[in-house]
N, C-alpha and C positions, 0 to 999 in steps of 0.2 A: 941433778933433781930427779927423783923417782917419778916415774909416769903416773899419772893420776889413776888410770885404770888399775894399776897394780894394788891399789887399796881395796880391791873388790875380791869377794870369794864366790864361786859358783859350784853347783853341784847339779847332777842330773838324775830325773826319775823318768824311766821310759815305760811305756805301755805296749802291750802286744808281743809278738814274737820277736824274731831276729831282727827285723826292720826296725825296731826301736832302737836296740843295741848299736846297729850300724849308724843310726842317726847321731846318737850320741857321741860315737867315735869321731864323727865330722865336726860335731860341736865343740869336742875338746881341742880340735886343731885351731878352730877359729878362737876359743877363749885363749888358747897360747899365743897366738898372734897378737890379740888385744891385749895381753899381759894382765890377764884376769887369772887368778889362783883358782884352780880347780881341784877338787878333793879325789883322792883316789877310789874310794868306795863308790858303788853304783848300785842303783836298785832297778831291777826288771820286774814290774808287774803284769802278769797275764790277766787281761780282763775276766776271764772265764773262772779262775780260781779266787782271785782276791777282791772281787766286787759282787757283793750279793745283789742279784736283780741288776746288775750293771750300774748300781747306784750307790749302795753303803759299802764303804771301804771297810774290809775285814780281813786283813793281811794274814797269812799263815804264820806259825810262830817263827819260823826261821828267817821270813822276810821281815817281821817286826824287829827282830833283833838286828838284822841288817839295816833297817831304817835308822836304829839307834845309833849304830856305827856311823852312818852316813852323817847324821845331825851331830855327833861328837867331833868328827872332822871338820866340818863346817863351823862349828864354834871354835876349834882350835886355830883354824886359820883365821877366823875374823877376830880373835884375840891376839894373835901374833901380828896382824896388819893394822890394828888399832892405833898405835902410834903414829902411823903414816896417815890416817884419817883426820887426826888430831893438829896436823900441821897446817 
């Protein structure tokens, strides 16, 4: 029987500088141990450049494209794992 957790998909968006990226790498290890499928793409958003007045999210074009890639991968994994969720 497939573990219940394997039916889940996760992705990570980090904020700030290198500390956010390091935290995501640790979370990936945790997700693997819990048998949660995480997608490969990852987005790191620096507050100074992608949040207007630290409130309004306004990603730069190349990050907006990467966010689309992340969401596409999450949807693909979710669709692939859907048969496991319906059992």
